[in-house]
C-alpha positions, 0 to 999 in steps of 0.5 A: 368632322366637317359638315357639307354645305346646305343641300335640300336633296342631301338633307332630305336623304339624311332625314330618311336615314338611320344606322340600322344594323351598321355599327362600323363607327363603333370600331373605327372611332376613338371614344375617350370617355369609354377608354376605347381606342380607335380601330378596336371593337367597342365592348358595348356593341351587341352586334345587330342588336346595337349599342348596349348603352345607347341611352347613356352613350357618350356625347361623341357617339351621340353627335357622330354622323358619317357622310352616309348618315349626312346624306352625302353618299348614295343609298347603297353606300352605307359603311356596312355595305362598302367596308369603309366609314367615310367622312369629310375632315377639315385640314389646315388647307381645306377639306379631305375625304377620309375613308377608314377601312374596317379591315385591311384591303377593303378599299381595293376589294370594294368597287363602291369605295373606289367609286366614292373616291373617284367622285371626290378626288377631283375636288379634294384629297382622299385619304385611305387608312385601315384599323390596324396598328392605329397607335403606330405613327409610322403606319402606312396610308394612301392619298388619292389626288386628281389626275390619277396621282396617288401618294403612299405614305409610311412614316416620313417617306412618300412614294408617288404614283401616276396611273399606277406607275411609281414616279418619285420617292421622297421624304417629307419636307423638314417643316412637315417632319417637325410638325409630325414629331410634335403630333406624335409626341402629343398623340403619345401623351394622349394615349398614355392618359387613355391607358392610365384611365383604362387601368384605373377602371 
């Protein structure tokens, strides 16, 4: 998770904000210490009453602050009002905005998420994912770019749209396919360890 540059107004907004009844991060995030996979509800979540182990929650839970909590979004763009958790992420080539839908189709049904994406896509890629089959390396996702360009990715296949019209289909370059295979192998190893830990509890 990347941090925003210092901005007094943003810092003032962040200081005034609290999660309230929003707990969407408790679904979308992976928490290894609890054996919790991404995209699954945390067993310690108690609805509007919040976290059942709040006082002893893991470090990742204590440290995590979505972009709304950091003051980077408008007051009415809290995740439970938009249907998606929004973060800035560091990639190998810079920053991207990550929108994790709490349920499939949330982005297309949410004018607020669409407005957030429109503000950011001129500066950086906007990656949209849902919480279905997060362990599947071939699960589809979308990337919104400047000039009304969108990439729809599934496995190593990419469809490119401009202004909603399909203009190209292609595969990832070979170097990217190799990096993807390495990433999948590493993720599979991590998931096996996580599953083994759950089985031992």
